[in-house]
Biotite code that builds the C-alpha atoms (Angstrom):
import biotite.structure as struc

atoms = struc.array([
    struc.Atom([-1.394, 8.311, 10.218], chain_id="A", res_id=1, res_name="MET", atom_name="CA", element="C"),
    struc.Atom([-4.981, 8.092, 11.410], chain_id="A", res_id=2, res_name="SER", atom_name="CA", element="C"),
    struc.Atom([-7.395, 5.526, 9.992], chain_id="A", res_id=3, res_name="ILE", atom_name="CA", element="C"),
    struc.Atom([-11.181, 5.484, 10.137], chain_id="A", res_id=4, res_name="THR", atom_name="CA", element="C"),
    struc.Atom([-13.072, 2.524, 8.695], chain_id="A", res_id=5, res_name="GLN", atom_name="CA", element="C"),
    struc.Atom([-16.542, 1.692, 7.476], chain_id="A", res_id=6, res_name="ARG", atom_name="CA", element="C"),
    struc.Atom([-17.919, -1.754, 6.719], chain_id="A", res_id=7, res_name="ASN", atom_name="CA", element="C"),
    struc.Atom([-19.291, -1.887, 3.163], chain_id="A", res_id=8, res_name="LEU", atom_name="CA", element="C"),
    struc.Atom([-20.395, -5.521, 3.263], chain_id="A", res_id=9, res_name="SER", atom_name="CA", element="C"),
    struc.Atom([-24.041, -6.041, 2.447], chain_id="A", res_id=10, res_name="GLY", atom_name="CA", element="C"),
    struc.Atom([-23.920, -9.611, 3.753], chain_id="A", res_id=11, res_name="TYR", atom_name="CA", element="C"),
    struc.Atom([-23.238, -9.081, 7.451], chain_id="A", res_id=12, res_name="ASP", atom_name="CA", element="C"),
    struc.Atom([-19.570, -9.985, 7.005], chain_id="A", res_id=13, res_name="LEU", atom_name="CA", element="C"),
    struc.Atom([-17.054, -8.554, 9.459], chain_id="A", res_id=14, res_name="PRO", atom_name="CA", element="C"),
    struc.Atom([-14.830, -5.573, 8.753], chain_id="A", res_id=15, res_name="VAL", atom_name="CA", element="C"),
    struc.Atom([-11.519, -6.490, 7.138], chain_id="A", res_id=16, res_name="ILE", atom_name="CA", element="C"),
    struc.Atom([-8.976, -5.604, 9.809], chain_id="A", res_id=17, res_name="GLU", atom_name="CA", element="C"),
    struc.Atom([-6.721, -2.653, 8.908], chain_id="A", res_id=18, res_name="TRP", atom_name="CA", element="C"),
    struc.Atom([-3.660, -4.645, 9.998], chain_id="A", res_id=19, res_name="GLU", atom_name="CA", element="C"),
    struc.Atom([-4.314, -7.181, 7.205], chain_id="A", res_id=20, res_name="ARG", atom_name="CA", element="C"),
    struc.Atom([-4.677, -4.350, 4.680], chain_id="A", res_id=21, res_name="VAL", atom_name="CA", element="C"),
    struc.Atom([-1.605, -2.528, 6.011], chain_id="A", res_id=22, res_name="ARG", atom_name="CA", element="C"),
    struc.Atom([0.363, -5.766, 5.718], chain_id="A", res_id=23, res_name="SER", atom_name="CA", element="C"),
    struc.Atom([-0.778, -6.223, 2.099], chain_id="A", res_id=24, res_name="ALA", atom_name="CA", element="C"),
    struc.Atom([0.185, -2.636, 1.290], chain_id="A", res_id=25, res_name="LEU", atom_name="CA", element="C"),
    struc.Atom([3.648, -3.352, 2.692], chain_id="A", res_id=26, res_name="ALA", atom_name="CA", element="C"),
    struc.Atom([4.087, -6.455, 0.516], chain_id="A", res_id=27, res_name="THR", atom_name="CA", element="C"),
    struc.Atom([5.604, -6.516, -2.953], chain_id="A", res_id=28, res_name="ASP", atom_name="CA", element="C"),
    struc.Atom([3.484, -8.364, -5.502], chain_id="A", res_id=29, res_name="TYR", atom_name="CA", element="C"),
    struc.Atom([5.213, -9.247, -8.736], chain_id="A", res_id=30, res_name="THR", atom_name="CA", element="C"),
    struc.Atom([3.561, -9.937, -12.048], chain_id="A", res_id=31, res_name="GLN", atom_name="CA", element="C"),
    struc.Atom([5.304, -13.266, -12.490], chain_id="A", res_id=32, res_name="ALA", atom_name="CA", element="C"),
    struc.Atom([3.146, -16.399, -12.153], chain_id="A", res_id=33, res_name="PRO", atom_name="CA", element="C"),
    struc.Atom([3.587, -18.304, -8.916], chain_id="A", res_id=34, res_name="GLY", atom_name="CA", element="C"),
    struc.Atom([5.222, -15.449, -6.971], chain_id="A", res_id=35, res_name="THR", atom_name="CA", element="C"),
    struc.Atom([2.393, -14.457, -4.634], chain_id="A", res_id=36, res_name="GLY", atom_name="CA", element="C"),
    struc.Atom([0.220, -12.295, -6.832], chain_id="A", res_id=37, res_name="GLY", atom_name="CA", element="C"),
    struc.Atom([-2.858, -13.623, -8.593], chain_id="A", res_id=38, res_name="PRO", atom_name="CA", element="C"),
    struc.Atom([-0.771, -14.732, -11.612], chain_id="A", res_id=39, res_name="ASP", atom_name="CA", element="C"),
    struc.Atom([-1.586, -11.686, -13.746], chain_id="A", res_id=40, res_name="ARG", atom_name="CA", element="C"),
    struc.Atom([-0.794, -7.971, -13.837], chain_id="A", res_id=41, res_name="HIS", atom_name="CA", element="C"),
    struc.Atom([-1.453, -6.898, -10.293], chain_id="A", res_id=42, res_name="THR", atom_name="CA", element="C"),
    struc.Atom([-1.290, -3.082, -10.333], chain_id="A", res_id=43, res_name="SER", atom_name="CA", element="C"),
    struc.Atom([-3.468, -0.771, -12.409], chain_id="A", res_id=44, res_name="TRP", atom_name="CA", element="C"),
    struc.Atom([-3.258, 3.033, -12.423], chain_id="A", res_id=45, res_name="LEU", atom_name="CA", element="C"),
    struc.Atom([-6.234, 5.228, -13.279], chain_id="A", res_id=46, res_name="THR", atom_name="CA", element="C"),
    struc.Atom([-5.768, 8.903, -14.104], chain_id="A", res_id=47, res_name="THR", atom_name="CA", element="C"),
    struc.Atom([-8.121, 11.446, -15.670], chain_id="A", res_id=48, res_name="THR", atom_name="CA", element="C"),
    struc.Atom([-7.821, 12.487, -19.311], chain_id="A", res_id=49, res_name="ASN", atom_name="CA", element="C"),
    struc.Atom([-8.262, 16.156, -20.275], chain_id="A", res_id=50, res_name="PRO", atom_name="CA", element="C"),
    struc.Atom([-11.826, 15.423, -21.457], chain_id="A", res_id=51, res_name="ASP", atom_name="CA", element="C"),
    struc.Atom([-12.718, 13.899, -18.056], chain_id="A", res_id=52, res_name="GLY", atom_name="CA", element="C"),
    struc.Atom([-12.661, 10.263, -19.154], chain_id="A", res_id=53, res_name="THR", atom_name="CA", element="C"),
    struc.Atom([-10.652, 7.635, -17.312], chain_id="A", res_id=54, res_name="SER", atom_name="CA", element="C"),
    struc.Atom([-7.219, 6.463, -18.448], chain_id="A", res_id=55, res_name="HIS", atom_name="CA", element="C"),
    struc.Atom([-6.332, 3.011, -17.031], chain_id="A", res_id=56, res_name="VAL", atom_name="CA", element="C"),
    struc.Atom([-3.006, 1.253, -17.554], chain_id="A", res_id=57, res_name="ARG", atom_name="CA", element="C"),
    struc.Atom([-1.072, -1.568, -15.882], chain_id="A", res_id=58, res_name="PRO", atom_name="CA", element="C"),
    struc.Atom([1.992, -0.292, -14.031], chain_id="A", res_id=59, res_name="VAL", atom_name="CA", element="C"),
    struc.Atom([4.944, -1.891, -12.362], chain_id="A", res_id=60, res_name="GLY", atom_name="CA", element="C"),
    struc.Atom([4.499, -0.681, -8.805], chain_id="A", res_id=61, res_name="ALA", atom_name="CA", element="C"),
    struc.Atom([6.797, -1.331, -5.864], chain_id="A", res_id=62, res_name="VAL", atom_name="CA", element="C"),
    struc.Atom([6.457, -0.438, -2.216], chain_id="A", res_id=63, res_name="GLN", atom_name="CA", element="C"),
    struc.Atom([8.783, 0.962, 0.407], chain_id="A", res_id=64, res_name="VAL", atom_name="CA", element="C"),
    struc.Atom([7.462, 0.951, 3.980], chain_id="A", res_id=65, res_name="ASP", atom_name="CA", element="C"),
    struc.Atom([3.897, 0.558, 2.695], chain_id="A", res_id=66, res_name="GLY", atom_name="CA", element="C"),
    struc.Atom([4.159, 3.455, 0.229], chain_id="A", res_id=67, res_name="VAL", atom_name="CA", element="C"),
    struc.Atom([3.507, 2.561, -3.432], chain_id="A", res_id=68, res_name="ARG", atom_name="CA", element="C"),
    struc.Atom([5.691, 3.902, -6.243], chain_id="A", res_id=69, res_name="TYR", atom_name="CA", element="C"),
    struc.Atom([5.495, 3.638, -10.031], chain_id="A", res_id=70, res_name="PHE", atom_name="CA", element="C"),
    struc.Atom([7.431, 5.130, -12.915], chain_id="A", res_id=71, res_name="ASN", atom_name="CA", element="C"),
    struc.Atom([6.248, 6.780, -16.103], chain_id="A", res_id=72, res_name="SER", atom_name="CA", element="C"),
    struc.Atom([7.827, 8.495, -19.095], chain_id="A", res_id=73, res_name="GLY", atom_name="CA", element="C"),
    struc.Atom([7.338, 12.288, -19.120], chain_id="A", res_id=74, res_name="PRO", atom_name="CA", element="C"),
    struc.Atom([5.571, 12.198, -22.503], chain_id="A", res_id=75, res_name="ALA", atom_name="CA", element="C"),
    struc.Atom([3.126, 9.389, -21.632], chain_id="A", res_id=76, res_name="THR", atom_name="CA", element="C"),
    struc.Atom([-0.573, 10.096, -21.232], chain_id="A", res_id=77, res_name="ARG", atom_name="CA", element="C"),
    struc.Atom([-0.492, 9.095, -17.549], chain_id="A", res_id=78, res_name="LYS", atom_name="CA", element="C"),
    struc.Atom([2.328, 11.552, -16.758], chain_id="A", res_id=79, res_name="SER", atom_name="CA", element="C"),
    struc.Atom([0.585, 14.344, -18.640], chain_id="A", res_id=80, res_name="ARG", atom_name="CA", element="C"),
    struc.Atom([-2.677, 13.528, -16.848], chain_id="A", res_id=81, res_name="ASN", atom_name="CA", element="C"),
    struc.Atom([-0.950, 13.607, -13.450], chain_id="A", res_id=82, res_name="ILE", atom_name="CA", element="C"),
    struc.Atom([0.646, 16.971, -14.273], chain_id="A", res_id=83, res_name="ALA", atom_name="CA", element="C"),
    struc.Atom([-2.835, 18.388, -14.943], chain_id="A", res_id=84, res_name="ALA", atom_name="CA", element="C"),
    struc.Atom([-4.612, 16.560, -12.086], chain_id="A", res_id=85, res_name="ASP", atom_name="CA", element="C"),
    struc.Atom([-2.631, 14.465, -9.583], chain_id="A", res_id=86, res_name="PRO", atom_name="CA", element="C"),
    struc.Atom([-5.720, 12.591, -8.314], chain_id="A", res_id=87, res_name="GLN", atom_name="CA", element="C"),
    struc.Atom([-5.369, 8.938, -9.236], chain_id="A", res_id=88, res_name="CYS", atom_name="CA", element="C"),
    struc.Atom([-6.409, 5.426, -8.287], chain_id="A", res_id=89, res_name="VAL", atom_name="CA", element="C"),
    struc.Atom([-3.985, 2.529, -7.912], chain_id="A", res_id=90, res_name="LEU", atom_name="CA", element="C"),
    struc.Atom([-5.654, -0.907, -7.885], chain_id="A", res_id=91, res_name="SER", atom_name="CA", element="C"),
    struc.Atom([-3.810, -3.991, -6.676], chain_id="A", res_id=92, res_name="ILE", atom_name="CA", element="C"),
    struc.Atom([-5.117, -7.536, -6.990], chain_id="A", res_id=93, res_name="ALA", atom_name="CA", element="C"),
    struc.Atom([-3.894, -9.880, -4.253], chain_id="A", res_id=94, res_name="THR", atom_name="CA", element="C"),
    struc.Atom([-4.890, -13.389, -3.215], chain_id="A", res_id=95, res_name="GLN", atom_name="CA", element="C"),
    struc.Atom([-6.759, -12.254, -0.082], chain_id="A", res_id=96, res_name="GLN", atom_name="CA", element="C"),
    struc.Atom([-8.419, -9.069, -1.358], chain_id="A", res_id=97, res_name="PHE", atom_name="CA", element="C"),
    struc.Atom([-8.424, -6.464, -4.071], chain_id="A", res_id=98, res_name="ASP", atom_name="CA", element="C"),
    struc.Atom([-7.117, -3.096, -2.921], chain_id="A", res_id=99, res_name="LEU", atom_name="CA", element="C"),
    struc.Atom([-8.161, 0.233, -4.386], chain_id="A", res_id=100, res_name="VAL", atom_name="CA", element="C"),
    struc.Atom([-6.035, 3.191, -3.298], chain_id="A", res_id=101, res_name="ILE", atom_name="CA", element="C"),
    struc.Atom([-7.468, 6.615, -4.075], chain_id="A", res_id=102, res_name="GLU", atom_name="CA", element="C"),
    struc.Atom([-5.111, 9.539, -3.633], chain_id="A", res_id=103, res_name="GLY", atom_name="CA", element="C"),
    struc.Atom([-2.559, 11.762, -5.279], chain_id="A", res_id=104, res_name="ARG", atom_name="CA", element="C"),
    struc.Atom([0.430, 10.886, -7.437], chain_id="A", res_id=105, res_name="ALA", atom_name="CA", element="C"),
    struc.Atom([3.404, 13.016, -6.417], chain_id="A", res_id=106, res_name="VAL", atom_name="CA", element="C"),
    struc.Atom([6.563, 13.139, -8.502], chain_id="A", res_id=107, res_name="ARG", atom_name="CA", element="C"),
    struc.Atom([9.648, 12.125, -6.535], chain_id="A", res_id=108, res_name="VAL", atom_name="CA", element="C"),
    struc.Atom([12.784, 14.208, -7.147], chain_id="A", res_id=109, res_name="THR", atom_name="CA", element="C"),
    struc.Atom([14.589, 13.758, -3.818], chain_id="A", res_id=110, res_name="ASP", atom_name="CA", element="C"),
    struc.Atom([17.856, 11.864, -4.455], chain_id="A", res_id=111, res_name="ALA", atom_name="CA", element="C"),
    struc.Atom([17.642, 9.789, -1.285], chain_id="A", res_id=112, res_name="SER", atom_name="CA", element="C"),
    struc.Atom([14.076, 8.643, -1.967], chain_id="A", res_id=113, res_name="GLU", atom_name="CA", element="C"),
    struc.Atom([14.900, 7.958, -5.639], chain_id="A", res_id=114, res_name="LEU", atom_name="CA", element="C"),
    struc.Atom([17.892, 5.799, -4.645], chain_id="A", res_id=115, res_name="ASN", atom_name="CA", element="C"),
    struc.Atom([15.868, 3.885, -2.053], chain_id="A", res_id=116, res_name="THR", atom_name="CA", element="C"),
    struc.Atom([13.140, 3.032, -4.570], chain_id="A", res_id=117, res_name="VAL", atom_name="CA", element="C"),
    struc.Atom([15.636, 2.161, -7.326], chain_id="A", res_id=118, res_name="VAL", atom_name="CA", element="C"),
    struc.Atom([17.134, -0.474, -5.007], chain_id="A", res_id=119, res_name="GLU", atom_name="CA", element="C"),
    struc.Atom([13.684, -2.072, -4.685], chain_id="A", res_id=120, res_name="VAL", atom_name="CA", element="C"),
    struc.Atom([13.236, -2.071, -8.471], chain_id="A", res_id=121, res_name="PHE", atom_name="CA", element="C"),
    struc.Atom([16.681, -3.685, -8.833], chain_id="A", res_id=122, res_name="ARG", atom_name="CA", element="C"),
    struc.Atom([15.847, -6.425, -6.319], chain_id="A", res_id=123, res_name="ARG", atom_name="CA", element="C"),
    struc.Atom([12.771, -7.135, -8.437], chain_id="A", res_id=124, res_name="GLY", atom_name="CA", element="C"),
    struc.Atom([14.883, -7.594, -11.570], chain_id="A", res_id=125, res_name="GLY", atom_name="CA", element="C"),
    struc.Atom([14.701, -4.179, -13.252], chain_id="A", res_id=126, res_name="TRP", atom_name="CA", element="C"),
    struc.Atom([18.259, -2.742, -13.464], chain_id="A", res_id=127, res_name="PRO", atom_name="CA", element="C"),
    struc.Atom([17.217, 0.893, -13.024], chain_id="A", res_id=128, res_name="ALA", atom_name="CA", element="C"),
    struc.Atom([19.506, 3.679, -11.897], chain_id="A", res_id=129, res_name="GLN", atom_name="CA", element="C"),
    struc.Atom([19.063, 7.279, -10.857], chain_id="A", res_id=130, res_name="VAL", atom_name="CA", element="C"),
    struc.Atom([20.113, 9.946, -13.318], chain_id="A", res_id=131, res_name="GLU", atom_name="CA", element="C"),
    struc.Atom([19.565, 13.495, -12.015], chain_id="A", res_id=132, res_name="ARG", atom_name="CA", element="C"),
    struc.Atom([15.904, 13.501, -10.856], chain_id="A", res_id=133, res_name="ASP", atom_name="CA", element="C"),
    struc.Atom([14.643, 10.515, -12.874], chain_id="A", res_id=134, res_name="ALA", atom_name="CA", element="C"),
    struc.Atom([15.260, 6.829, -13.598], chain_id="A", res_id=135, res_name="LEU", atom_name="CA", element="C"),
    struc.Atom([17.043, 5.208, -16.514], chain_id="A", res_id=136, res_name="THR", atom_name="CA", element="C"),
    struc.Atom([17.710, 1.620, -17.544], chain_id="A", res_id=137, res_name="ALA", atom_name="CA", element="C"),
    struc.Atom([18.482, -0.424, -20.633], chain_id="A", res_id=138, res_name="GLU", atom_name="CA", element="C"),
    struc.Atom([14.791, -1.302, -20.905], chain_id="A", res_id=139, res_name="PHE", atom_name="CA", element="C"),
    struc.Atom([11.370, -0.697, -19.432], chain_id="A", res_id=140, res_name="SER", atom_name="CA", element="C"),
    struc.Atom([7.796, -1.556, -20.353], chain_id="A", res_id=141, res_name="ALA", atom_name="CA", element="C"),
    struc.Atom([7.165, -1.296, -24.106], chain_id="A", res_id=142, res_name="PRO", atom_name="CA", element="C"),
    struc.Atom([4.637, 1.508, -23.524], chain_id="A", res_id=143, res_name="SER", atom_name="CA", element="C"),
    struc.Atom([6.898, 3.546, -21.209], chain_id="A", res_id=144, res_name="ALA", atom_name="CA", element="C"),
    struc.Atom([8.595, 5.510, -23.960], chain_id="A", res_id=145, res_name="GLY", atom_name="CA", element="C"),
    struc.Atom([12.317, 6.267, -23.935], chain_id="A", res_id=146, res_name="PRO", atom_name="CA", element="C"),
    struc.Atom([14.233, 7.094, -20.749], chain_id="A", res_id=147, res_name="PRO", atom_name="CA", element="C"),
    struc.Atom([14.391, 8.975, -18.510], chain_id="A", res_id=148, res_name="PRO", atom_name="CA", element="C"),
    struc.Atom([11.317, 7.927, -16.515], chain_id="A", res_id=149, res_name="TRP", atom_name="CA", element="C"),
    struc.Atom([9.807, 9.925, -13.710], chain_id="A", res_id=150, res_name="TRP", atom_name="CA", element="C"),
    struc.Atom([9.124, 8.282, -10.363], chain_id="A", res_id=151, res_name="LEU", atom_name="CA", element="C"),
    struc.Atom([5.807, 8.889, -8.612], chain_id="A", res_id=152, res_name="PHE", atom_name="CA", element="C"),
    struc.Atom([4.668, 8.160, -5.049], chain_id="A", res_id=153, res_name="ARG", atom_name="CA", element="C"),
    struc.Atom([0.978, 7.482, -4.385], chain_id="A", res_id=154, res_name="VAL", atom_name="CA", element="C"),
    struc.Atom([-0.231, 9.375, -1.306], chain_id="A", res_id=155, res_name="GLU", atom_name="CA", element="C"),
    struc.Atom([-3.421, 7.580, -0.227], chain_id="A", res_id=156, res_name="PRO", atom_name="CA", element="C"),
    struc.Atom([-6.547, 9.392, 0.909], chain_id="A", res_id=157, res_name="GLU", atom_name="CA", element="C"),
    struc.Atom([-8.980, 6.463, 0.809], chain_id="A", res_id=158, res_name="THR", atom_name="CA", element="C"),
    struc.Atom([-8.267, 2.723, 0.664], chain_id="A", res_id=159, res_name="VAL", atom_name="CA", element="C"),
    struc.Atom([-10.862, 0.067, -0.140], chain_id="A", res_id=160, res_name="PHE", atom_name="CA", element="C"),
    struc.Atom([-10.343, -3.647, 0.551], chain_id="A", res_id=161, res_name="ALA", atom_name="CA", element="C"),
    struc.Atom([-12.653, -6.133, -1.187], chain_id="A", res_id=162, res_name="PHE", atom_name="CA", element="C"),
    struc.Atom([-12.255, -9.674, 0.126], chain_id="A", res_id=163, res_name="GLY", atom_name="CA", element="C"),
    struc.Atom([-11.386, -12.336, -2.446], chain_id="A", res_id=164, res_name="THR", atom_name="CA", element="C"),
    struc.Atom([-10.561, -15.203, -0.094], chain_id="A", res_id=165, res_name="ASP", atom_name="CA", element="C"),
    struc.Atom([-12.840, -17.274, 2.134], chain_id="A", res_id=166, res_name="GLU", atom_name="CA", element="C"),
    struc.Atom([-13.185, -14.476, 4.728], chain_id="A", res_id=167, res_name="THR", atom_name="CA", element="C"),
    struc.Atom([-14.787, -12.078, 2.204], chain_id="A", res_id=168, res_name="GLY", atom_name="CA", element="C"),
    struc.Atom([-15.803, -8.645, 3.358], chain_id="A", res_id=169, res_name="GLY", atom_name="CA", element="C"),
    struc.Atom([-15.544, -5.113, 2.024], chain_id="A", res_id=170, res_name="ALA", atom_name="CA", element="C"),
    struc.Atom([-14.161, -2.186, 3.991], chain_id="A", res_id=171, res_name="THR", atom_name="CA", element="C"),
    struc.Atom([-13.447, 1.477, 3.314], chain_id="A", res_id=172, res_name="LYS", atom_name="CA", element="C"),
    struc.Atom([-10.610, 3.256, 5.139], chain_id="A", res_id=173, res_name="TYR", atom_name="CA", element="C"),
    struc.Atom([-10.142, 7.024, 5.275], chain_id="A", res_id=174, res_name="GLU", atom_name="CA", element="C"),
    struc.Atom([-6.436, 7.803, 5.649], chain_id="A", res_id=175, res_name="VAL", atom_name="CA", element="C"),
    struc.Atom([-5.504, 10.977, 7.450], chain_id="A", res_id=176, res_name="GLY", atom_name="CA", element="C"),
    struc.Atom([-2.266, 12.442, 8.692], chain_id="A", res_id=177, res_name="SER", atom_name="CA", element="C"),
    struc.Atom([-1.474, 12.960, 12.344], chain_id="A", res_id=178, res_name="ASP", atom_name="CA", element="C"),
    struc.Atom([-0.007, 16.413, 11.699], chain_id="A", res_id=179, res_name="ASP", atom_name="CA", element="C"),
])
């Protein structure tokens, strides 16, 4: 993966080092108070509605090796939006900075990847399991609709970090592949 960066700070603050951002991307932030997140919903997904307006919803996102995943019922607006246009934005509030990940949501159907991510969901308290090419469980978010739920991986193209701690700063990162 290749990274280029640009300082967006209008106050002569230093660039936020990519290593700090990469570390935050590789950290799980729960929505439970006192567990490392900012004590509120920490992940928000934005997709595009058919009329071009934005559709924003909180999502339970987990990470595996710095890659963010979320699930969604096939009949939900976000899943239908992704089917029509996979471009999305995943926003994550952390204690040190807010992250905005612009990229593509890609549905995961590979059994190995599904099983790996399900284990992360289970460690976080959601007793999900893989059934064919989707996830099931006794419960999910009230707005998720009935099971099964599709799993999506966010493939970043641009990442923004906006400092929220004493170091401040604002940096844009273009994410490219080394292919």
